[in-house]
C-alpha positions as CSV (number, residue, x, y, z in Angstrom):
1,M,108.4,124.5,83.4
2,R,109.1,121.4,85.6
3,T,110.7,118.6,83.5
4,A,111.8,115.0,84.5
5,T,115.6,114.6,83.3
6,A,118.2,117.2,83.5
7,P,118.4,119.4,80.6
8,V,120.2,117.3,77.5
9,A,122.7,120.2,75.5
10,P,124.0,118.9,72.5
11,E,127.3,120.4,70.7
12,T,125.9,119.7,67.0
13,I,122.5,119.6,65.0
14,D,123.1,115.8,64.1
15,A,123.5,115.0,68.2
16,L,120.6,117.0,68.8
17,G,118.9,115.1,65.6
18,T,119.4,111.6,67.0
19,I,118.0,112.4,70.1
20,V,114.7,113.5,69.1
21,A,114.4,111.0,66.8
22,Q,114.6,108.3,69.5
23,A,112.1,110.0,71.9
24,D,109.9,110.6,69.0
25,R,110.4,106.7,68.1
26,G,109.7,105.7,71.6
27,G,107.2,108.0,72.4
28,G,108.7,110.4,74.7
29,K,108.3,114.4,75.2
30,I,110.2,117.1,74.9
31,S,110.5,120.5,76.3
32,I,112.9,123.2,74.2
33,A,114.7,125.8,75.9
34,G,117.1,128.2,74.5
35,G,117.7,130.9,76.9
36,N,114.4,130.6,79.3
37,T,114.3,134.6,79.0
38,L,110.8,133.8,77.8
39,S,110.0,130.9,79.7
40,G,106.8,132.8,81.0
41,M,104.8,132.6,78.4
42,G,102.9,129.4,76.8
43,L,101.7,126.5,78.9
44,P,103.0,124.0,81.1
45,L,103.6,120.4,78.8
46,E,100.9,118.1,79.1
47,A,103.5,115.3,79.8
48,P,106.5,114.6,81.6
49,A,109.4,115.6,79.3
50,L,112.9,115.1,77.8
51,A,114.8,119.0,78.9
52,L,116.5,120.0,75.3
53,S,118.3,123.0,75.6
54,T,120.0,124.7,72.4
55,L,122.4,126.9,74.6
56,R,125.2,124.4,73.1
57,L,124.4,125.1,69.4
58,T,126.3,128.2,69.0
59,G,128.7,129.9,66.0
60,V,128.5,131.7,62.9
61,V,127.7,129.6,60.3
62,A,128.6,132.0,57.2
63,N,129.0,136.1,58.3
64,E,128.7,137.9,54.3
65,S,129.1,141.4,55.8
66,A,129.3,143.0,52.0
67,D,126.2,140.9,51.0
68,L,124.4,142.2,54.4
69,T,123.4,138.2,55.4
70,I,124.6,135.9,57.9
71,A,124.0,132.4,59.6
72,V,124.0,131.5,63.3
73,R,123.4,128.3,65.4
74,A,120.7,128.9,67.1
75,G,121.8,128.9,70.2
76,M,123.9,132.1,69.9
77,T,122.7,134.8,72.2
78,L,121.6,138.2,70.7
79,Q,123.8,140.6,72.4
80,G,126.8,138.2,70.5
81,V,125.7,138.3,67.0
82,N,124.4,142.3,67.6
83,V,128.4,142.4,69.2
84,L,129.7,140.8,66.0
85,L,127.7,142.7,63.7
86,A,127.9,146.3,65.5
87,G,131.7,145.7,64.8
88,Q,131.0,145.7,60.7
89,G,128.3,149.3,61.5
90,Q,125.2,146.4,61.1
91,F,122.4,145.2,63.4
92,I,119.3,143.2,63.3
93,P,116.4,145.0,65.5
94,F,115.6,141.5,68.0
95,D,114.4,143.9,70.4
96,A,114.2,141.3,73.4
97,P,114.8,141.0,77.0
98,A,117.9,140.2,78.4
99,P,119.8,140.2,75.4
100,Q,123.3,138.8,76.9
101,Y,121.1,135.2,77.8
102,A,118.3,135.5,75.1
103,T,118.9,133.1,72.1
104,V,118.4,133.4,68.9
105,G,116.4,130.1,68.8
106,G,114.1,130.8,71.3
107,T,113.3,134.6,70.2
108,L,112.0,133.3,66.7
109,A,110.0,130.6,68.4
110,A,108.3,132.9,70.7
111,G,107.8,135.3,67.7
112,W,108.6,138.4,70.1
113,L,107.5,141.4,68.5
114,G,110.2,144.4,69.5
115,P,108.9,147.9,70.2
116,R,110.7,149.4,67.1
117,R,108.6,147.0,64.7
118,H,107.1,150.2,63.3
119,R,110.4,151.6,61.8
120,Y,112.3,148.2,61.3
121,G,110.4,145.8,61.0
122,R,109.1,142.1,62.5
123,L,112.2,139.9,63.2
124,R,110.8,137.3,61.1
125,D,111.0,140.2,58.4
126,Y,115.1,139.5,58.5
127,L,114.9,135.9,58.3
128,I,115.7,134.4,54.8
129,G,116.7,131.3,55.7
130,S,117.0,128.6,58.5
131,A,117.6,124.8,59.0
132,I,114.8,123.0,61.6
133,V,115.2,119.3,62.9
134,L,111.8,117.6,63.0
135,A,109.8,115.5,64.9
136,D,111.6,112.4,63.2
137,G,115.2,113.8,63.6
138,S,115.6,115.0,60.1
139,V,117.0,118.2,59.4
140,A,115.2,120.6,57.0
141,R,116.7,123.4,55.6
142,A,114.5,126.4,53.7
143,G,115.5,129.8,51.8
144,G,119.6,130.7,51.7
145,M,122.0,133.5,52.0
146,V,120.5,135.4,49.5
147,V,118.2,138.8,50.2
148,K,115.3,138.1,46.8
149,N,111.7,137.5,46.8
150,V,110.7,134.2,47.1
151,A,107.9,132.4,45.2
152,G,105.7,130.1,46.7
153,Y,105.6,129.8,51.1
154,D,108.7,131.0,52.8
155,M,109.0,128.1,54.9
156,S,111.4,129.2,57.8
157,R,108.5,131.6,58.7
158,L,106.1,128.7,59.6
159,Y,108.0,128.0,62.9
160,V,108.5,131.7,63.8
161,G,106.2,132.1,66.9
162,S,105.3,128.4,67.1
163,F,106.9,127.4,70.2
164,G,108.6,124.8,68.9
165,T,105.7,122.6,68.2
166,L,106.4,122.3,64.9
167,G,110.4,121.6,65.0
168,I,113.0,123.0,66.4
169,L,114.9,125.7,64.9
170,V,118.9,125.1,65.1
171,Q,119.9,127.9,62.5
172,A,118.9,131.3,61.4
173,N,120.3,133.1,58.3
174,F,119.6,136.8,58.6
175,K,119.6,139.6,56.4
176,T,121.3,143.0,58.3
177,I,120.6,146.6,57.9
178,P,123.2,149.8,58.6
179,A,123.4,150.4,62.4
180,P,122.0,153.4,63.2
181,G,125.2,155.6,63.8
182,H,123.9,157.5,67.2
183,A,120.7,157.3,69.9
184,R,119.3,159.9,72.1
185,I,116.7,159.0,74.9
186,F,113.9,161.6,75.8
187,L,112.2,160.9,79.7
188,A,109.6,163.7,80.7
189,P,107.3,163.3,83.4
190,L,103.4,163.5,82.8
191,P,101.7,166.5,84.8
192,E,98.1,166.1,85.4
193,R,95.7,166.1,82.4
194,T,98.5,166.0,79.5
195,R,98.7,162.1,79.0
196,E,96.4,162.2,76.1
197,R,97.6,165.1,74.3
198,A,101.5,163.8,74.9
199,F,100.2,160.8,73.3
200,A,98.5,162.7,70.0
201,A,102.0,164.6,69.8
202,L,104.0,161.2,69.2
203,A,101.7,160.4,67.3
204,A,101.8,163.8,65.0
205,L,105.9,164.1,65.4
206,P,107.2,164.6,61.4
207,V,110.1,162.5,62.3
208,A,108.4,159.3,64.1
209,P,110.7,158.0,66.9
210,S,112.6,155.0,66.9
211,A,110.2,154.3,70.2
212,A,107.7,155.9,72.2
213,F,106.5,154.5,75.4
214,W,103.8,156.1,78.4
215,V,105.4,153.8,81.5
216,D,103.6,154.5,85.0
217,G,105.6,152.6,87.5
218,F,108.6,150.4,87.2
219,H,110.9,152.8,89.0
220,N,113.4,150.1,90.2
221,S,113.8,149.1,86.4
222,I,113.1,152.1,83.6
223,D,114.6,155.2,84.4
224,G,113.0,158.7,85.1
225,D,110.2,159.8,87.8
226,D,106.5,159.7,87.4
227,G,104.4,163.0,87.0
228,N,100.6,162.9,88.3
229,E,99.9,160.9,84.9
230,G,103.6,158.6,84.7
231,R,106.1,159.4,82.3
232,V,107.0,159.3,78.4
233,A,110.0,157.7,77.4
234,V,111.1,158.6,73.6
235,L,113.9,156.7,71.7
236,L,115.5,158.2,68.7
237,D,118.5,156.8,66.3
238,G,119.6,157.5,62.9
239,S,122.1,160.3,62.0
240,E,123.3,163.1,63.7
241,A,121.4,165.5,61.5
242,L,118.3,163.4,62.3
243,L,118.5,163.3,65.9
244,E,118.9,167.2,66.4
245,R,116.0,168.1,63.9
246,A,113.9,165.3,66.1
247,T,114.9,166.8,69.1
248,R,113.6,170.1,68.2
249,D,110.2,168.8,66.6
250,L,109.3,166.7,69.9
251,R,110.4,169.5,72.3
252,S,108.2,171.6,70.6
253,A,105.4,169.1,70.6
254,L,105.6,168.2,74.4
255,G,105.8,171.5,75.6
256,R,102.7,172.2,73.5
257,A,101.0,169.5,75.3
258,G,101.7,170.6,78.6
259,V,105.0,168.9,79.3
260,P,107.3,171.4,80.5
261,E,110.5,169.1,81.8
262,T,112.0,167.2,79.6
263,R,115.5,165.2,80.1
264,V,117.7,164.2,77.3
265,F,120.5,161.4,76.9
266,D,122.7,160.4,74.6
267,T,125.5,158.5,76.5
268,G,123.7,155.3,77.7
269,A,120.4,155.8,75.3
270,R,120.4,152.7,73.9
271,E,120.8,150.7,77.2
272,S,118.0,153.1,79.1
273,F,116.0,151.5,75.9
274,Q,116.8,147.9,76.9
275,R,116.2,148.3,80.3
276,I,112.3,148.9,79.5
277,V,112.0,146.4,77.0
278,D,113.2,143.8,79.8
279,A,111.1,145.3,82.2
280,Y,108.2,143.6,79.9
281,V,108.9,140.0,81.6
282,A,110.5,141.0,84.6
283,N,108.9,139.2,87.9
284,L,108.4,140.5,91.2
285,G,109.1,136.8,92.1
286,E,105.8,135.0,93.5
287,R,104.1,138.0,93.8
288,S,103.2,139.4,90.1
289,V,102.2,138.5,86.8
290,T,102.7,140.3,83.8
291,Y,99.9,140.6,80.5
292,R,100.5,141.5,76.9
293,I,97.2,143.2,75.4
294,A,97.9,143.9,71.4
295,S,96.1,147.4,70.3
296,F,95.8,149.8,68.1
297,P,97.9,152.9,68.7
298,T,94.8,155.1,69.7
299,E,93.3,152.8,71.8
300,S,96.3,151.8,74.2
301,A,96.1,154.3,76.6
302,E,92.5,154.2,77.7
303,R,92.5,149.9,77.4
304,A,95.2,150.0,79.6
305,L,93.8,152.7,82.5
306,N,90.6,150.5,82.2
307,I,93.0,147.7,83.4
308,Q,94.6,149.3,85.9
309,Q,90.7,150.3,86.5
310,L,90.2,146.4,87.1
311,A,93.0,145.5,89.0
312,R,91.9,148.0,91.9
313,R,89.1,146.7,92.7
314,Y,91.1,143.3,93.4
315,D,93.8,145.5,95.3
316,L,96.6,144.6,93.3
317,R,98.9,147.5,92.3
318,T,99.7,147.4,88.8
319,E,102.8,149.1,86.5
320,T,102.3,149.3,83.3
321,I,104.3,150.1,79.6
322,V,102.2,151.6,76.7
323,D,104.0,151.2,73.2
324,A,102.6,154.6,71.8
325,L,103.5,153.3,68.3
326,N,102.7,149.8,68.1
327,G,99.9,149.6,70.2
328,D,101.0,146.6,73.0
329,V,99.7,147.3,76.6
330,V,101.8,145.3,79.2
331,L,100.6,145.4,82.6
332,R,102.4,143.9,85.9
333,A,99.7,143.4,88.3
334,S,101.1,142.4,91.5
335,G,100.3,141.7,95.3
336,L,102.1,142.0,98.5
337,D,103.4,138.6,98.8
338,S,102.9,134.9,96.8
339,R,100.1,134.2,99.2
340,T,98.1,137.4,98.6
341,L,98.2,137.1,95.1
342,G,97.4,133.8,95.1
343,G,94.4,134.1,96.5
344,K,93.1,136.6,93.8
345,I,95.2,135.3,90.6
346,E,92.7,133.0,89.1
347,S,89.7,135.0,89.5
348,F,91.5,138.4,88.4
349,D,92.7,136.0,85.7
350,D,89.1,135.5,85.0
351,A,88.0,139.3,85.1
352,I,91.1,140.5,82.8
353,H,90.0,138.1,80.3
354,E,86.2,138.9,80.3
355,L,87.8,142.8,79.6
356,E,90.5,141.8,77.2
357,P,89.6,138.2,75.8
358,G,93.0,138.5,73.9
359,A,95.2,139.4,76.9
360,Q,98.5,137.5,77.2
361,V,100.5,135.4,80.7
362,I,104.2,136.9,79.4
363,A,105.6,136.8,82.6
364,C,104.7,135.0,86.4
365,E,106.3,132.4,88.6
366,H,103.5,132.2,90.7
367,P,102.9,128.5,91.8
368,H,98.9,129.3,90.0
369,R,100.9,129.8,87.0
370,V,99.6,126.8,85.7
371,H,96.0,127.6,86.1
372,L,95.2,130.6,84.0
373,N,94.1,131.2,81.1
374,A,98.1,131.9,78.9
375,W,97.0,132.3,75.9
376,G,93.4,134.5,75.8
377,E,91.0,133.8,73.7
378,A,92.0,131.0,70.7
379,P,92.3,132.6,67.5
380,A,89.9,132.2,64.5
381,A,92.7,130.0,62.9
382,V,93.5,127.1,65.6
383,E,92.2,124.0,63.8
384,R,94.0,124.9,60.6
385,M,97.0,125.5,63.3
386,R,96.1,122.1,64.8
387,A,96.3,120.2,61.2
388,L,99.6,121.3,61.1
389,K,100.6,120.5,64.4
390,A,99.0,116.9,63.7
391,R,101.2,117.1,60.1
392,F,104.7,118.1,61.3
393,D,104.4,116.2,64.7
394,P,102.1,113.2,64.5
395,N,103.6,112.1,67.4
396,R,103.5,114.8,69.6
397,T,107.0,114.8,70.7
398,L,108.0,118.1,70.7
399,N,107.1,121.3,73.3
400,P,103.2,119.2,73.4
401,G,100.6,121.1,74.8
402,R,102.6,124.6,74.9
403,F,100.9,126.4,72.6
404,V,97.5,128.1,72.2
405,G,94.6,125.8,71.9
406,G,97.0,123.1,73.5
407,I,98.7,122.5,70.7
């Protein structure tokens, strides 16, 4: 995203609020960034803007380990938070790409949904309080440090997934959960005509895995080798006894599905899982564009195959990750070089949205990205979303135009 000025990185919430207030009074526009790991999502800003970084807004505000709560500044990295919590035997399932760079505020603002949400819940479910700098520079606070049911609307969650268009998250209070003690990952190539049966087997396991994927391609970034129909990667985490039982069930189920070869790793299992999550937004320079499509788990493989077939008609190479437990389809289409992709990318974007109206662009560095339908079909609630933007940011100071519907 191009901006008119070098990034400004205030160290305090008050300093950030002063910058925002000055811009709002003067009619300026502000682009907001954290670690830029999800910068491939969303539309380009509608006007040149002051670049505002949250990277220096770091630190732990409160850490009540006995109460399973923590409050941090928005510029802390996901890895920094979870390393701290690991020392206490706790964690938060961020499950976002590049956690060593991704910030808490940016991940919440993007509304990122990780692969383990079917088991642990969404990241927004862990948010129990927040501090927000509003468009006029004032600071609003919601929730607190107590895990309890809240009467009325939980304002903290309003900002999750709003892409910084309603306010700038500067502090997040989370509940934490005990960290799973052990992790194990399975990698298995799929012989011909086994993918459908493997999907059915994964869905019927008595102990659901923490994550399960069908992967096709991504050989340089995701572990394991493809068979005739790609490969499966399955993460188990929990107690040692749970892993042993789940391992027996999983091996037996994959064997019945016709998958004879399974590789199992305990050492490095979490790192192997993280490489899959990282691949969601990994670019091939200007040679690729990556889409994410929400689906039902029972439909996801077929929809992925349909998109692969579409891409082949444009002579584009495809690599695919299908989340077998949540239904997400991630497809990276690539050409030989930037020029080759540039000659096809806009027509392919039109075609994929005819097939999958809700397809979202989540990673692309090609110059033609600005002409793509980044958000897919606008949701039915888009007019209410525009009304919220007008109420919270009447001068369109914060990330103007970046969100769905040009909000």
